[in-house]
C-alpha positions in Angstrom: 97.1 117.6 101.2 99.1 118.6 104.3 98.0 117.6 107.7 95.7 120.0 109.5 97.0 122.2 112.4 95.6 121.5 115.8 93.3 124.6 115.5 92.0 123.6 112.1 91.5 120.0 113.3 89.5 121.2 116.3 87.4 123.6 114.2 86.7 120.8 111.7 85.6 118.5 114.4 83.2 121.2 115.8 81.7 121.6 112.3 81.2 117.9 112.0 79.6 117.8 115.4 77.2 120.6 114.6 76.2 118.9 111.4 75.6 115.6 113.2 73.5 117.2 115.9 71.3 119.0 113.3 70.9 115.8 111.3 69.5 114.0 114.4 67.1 116.9 115.1 68.9 119.2 117.5 68.7 123.0 117.1 72.1 124.7 117.5 71.8 127.7 119.8 75.4 128.7 120.2 78.9 127.8 119.0 81.9 128.5 121.1 80.0 130.3 123.8 82.5 132.1 126.0 82.5 133.8 129.4 85.3 134.9 131.7 85.1 131.4 133.2 85.4 129.2 130.2 84.0 128.1 126.8 81.4 125.6 125.7 81.8 124.2 122.2 78.2 123.8 121.3 74.9 124.6 123.0 71.9 122.9 121.4 68.2 122.3 122.1 67.1 118.7 122.1 63.3 118.7 122.6 62.7 120.0 126.2 66.4 120.0 127.2 69.3 122.2 126.5 72.5 120.3 125.8 75.9 121.8 126.7 78.3 119.8 124.5 82.0 119.4 124.7 83.5 118.3 121.4 86.6 116.2 121.4 88.2 115.5 118.1 90.9 112.9 117.9 92.9 111.0 115.3 92.5 107.2 115.5 93.8 106.1 118.8 92.6 102.8 120.3 94.0 103.7 123.8 92.6 107.1 124.5 89.1 108.4 124.1 88.2 112.1 123.8 86.0 111.9 126.9 89.1 111.0 129.0 90.3 114.6 128.5 87.1 116.0 130.1 88.4 115.7 133.7 86.9 117.2 136.8 88.5 120.6 136.3 87.2 120.8 132.7 83.7 119.7 133.9 83.7 122.4 136.5 84.5 125.1 133.9 81.7 123.8 131.7 79.2 123.7 134.5 80.0 127.2 135.7 79.9 128.5 132.1 76.6 126.8 131.5 75.2 128.4 134.7 75.9 131.8 133.2 74.1 130.9 130.0 71.1 129.5 132.0 70.7 132.8 133.9 69.4 134.2 130.6 67.0 131.3 130.0 65.5 130.2 133.3 63.5 127.0 133.3 65.5 125.1 130.7 66.5 121.6 131.7 70.3 121.3 131.2 72.2 118.3 130.1 75.9 117.8 129.7 77.1 115.7 126.7 80.4 114.8 125.2 80.8 114.2 121.4 83.9 112.2 120.5 84.8 112.5 116.9 87.5 110.5 115.1 88.9 112.4 112.1 91.6 111.4 109.7 94.1 114.3 110.1 95.5 114.0 106.6 92.3 113.8 104.6 90.0 115.7 107.1 87.5 112.8 106.7 85.2 111.9 109.6 85.6 108.3 110.5 83.5 107.8 113.7 81.2 109.6 116.2 80.4 108.7 119.7 77.7 110.8 121.4 77.7 110.4 125.2 74.5 111.9 126.5 74.5 113.0 130.2 78.3 112.4 130.4 78.4 114.3 133.7 76.0 116.1 136.0 75.9 119.2 138.0 76.2 118.4 141.7 76.6 121.9 143.1 74.7 125.2 142.8 76.8 127.3 140.4 74.4 130.2 140.2 76.4 132.2 142.7 79.4 132.5 140.2 
């Protein structure tokens, strides 16, 4: 089997992430939610909260976690995009998670998951965007 392309690798990770979340009781509301500001990989309901989830799929690398790539700029895009989504669903309590997945690029096999709940928080009012 040939190694997966970057696009195939990311899509596989998002499928694994959605399956994992459903297995632990989340309801997937949106996949790849896009606005003119940005994209959110997964939006899911977890009891009384709505989780905006950034999925980071990596090959085994002991030196670099997927959450490292979710810098301030990326967080800002996620927060602003989430604000657009929440305009349609007022009253929902948002939470911002990161799901780090380790996948073997050659076999496409999931080897590890790290779910970081409340990975970052909204500190400004983005409703004006």
